[in-house]
C-alpha positions in Angstrom: 97.9 -27.6 -141.8 96.2 -27.0 -138.5 96.6 -29.6 -135.7 95.3 -30.0 -132.1 95.6 -32.4 -129.2 92.7 -34.3 -127.8 92.0 -33.3 -124.1 95.6 -33.6 -122.8 94.2 -32.5 -119.4 92.2 -35.8 -119.1 95.0 -38.3 -119.1 93.9 -41.9 -119.5 90.4 -41.2 -120.9 88.9 -41.8 -124.3 86.6 -39.4 -126.2 84.0 -40.2 -128.8 84.6 -39.5 -132.5 81.3 -39.4 -134.4 80.4 -39.8 -138.1 78.6 -36.4 -138.3 78.1 -33.3 -136.2 74.5 -34.2 -135.3 73.8 -34.8 -131.6 72.7 -38.4 -132.1 75.5 -39.4 -134.6 77.1 -42.8 -134.5 80.4 -43.2 -132.8 83.1 -44.3 -135.2 86.1 -44.3 -132.9 87.3 -43.6 -129.4 90.3 -41.2 -129.3 92.7 -41.3 -126.3 93.7 -38.1 -124.6 96.9 -36.8 -126.1 96.2 -37.9 -129.6 97.3 -35.3 -132.2 94.7 -34.7 -134.9 94.5 -32.6 -138.1 91.7 -30.1 -137.9 89.7 -29.8 -141.1 87.0 -27.4 -139.8 85.2 -26.2 -136.7 81.8 -24.5 -136.3 82.2 -23.3 -132.6 80.6 -26.5 -131.4 82.3 -29.5 -133.1 85.3 -30.0 -135.2 86.0 -32.4 -138.1 89.3 -34.0 -137.4 91.4 -36.7 -139.2 94.4 -38.8 -138.5 95.9 -42.1 -139.3 92.9 -44.4 -139.5 90.2 -42.0 -138.4 88.0 -39.2 -139.7 85.1 -37.7 -137.8 83.7 -35.1 -135.5 84.6 -34.3 -131.9 83.4 -31.6 -129.4 85.5 -28.5 -129.9 85.9 -28.1 -126.1 87.9 -31.3 -126.1 90.6 -29.9 -128.3 93.7 -28.1 -127.1 94.9 -25.8 -129.9 91.5 -24.6 -131.1 89.8 -21.7 -129.3 86.2 -22.4 -128.1 84.8 -19.5 -130.1 86.9 -20.1 -133.2 85.4 -21.0 -136.6 87.7 -22.8 -139.1 86.6 -23.4 -142.6 
């Protein structure tokens, strides 16, 4: 199981979790910096992540533990 941390370098901020990888997708949650997420897949732009009470897509550049050019299926 692959995990990552949401933007630990941006302490005190929140980051949008969206319901799809589309640019205009609806926000389903705001994840705080430092939250540990399970990584389901990444396409070198966004990653689908899950955790207790959330499931959605976040910018790949906001995850520590996933390379910016990495693709995960």
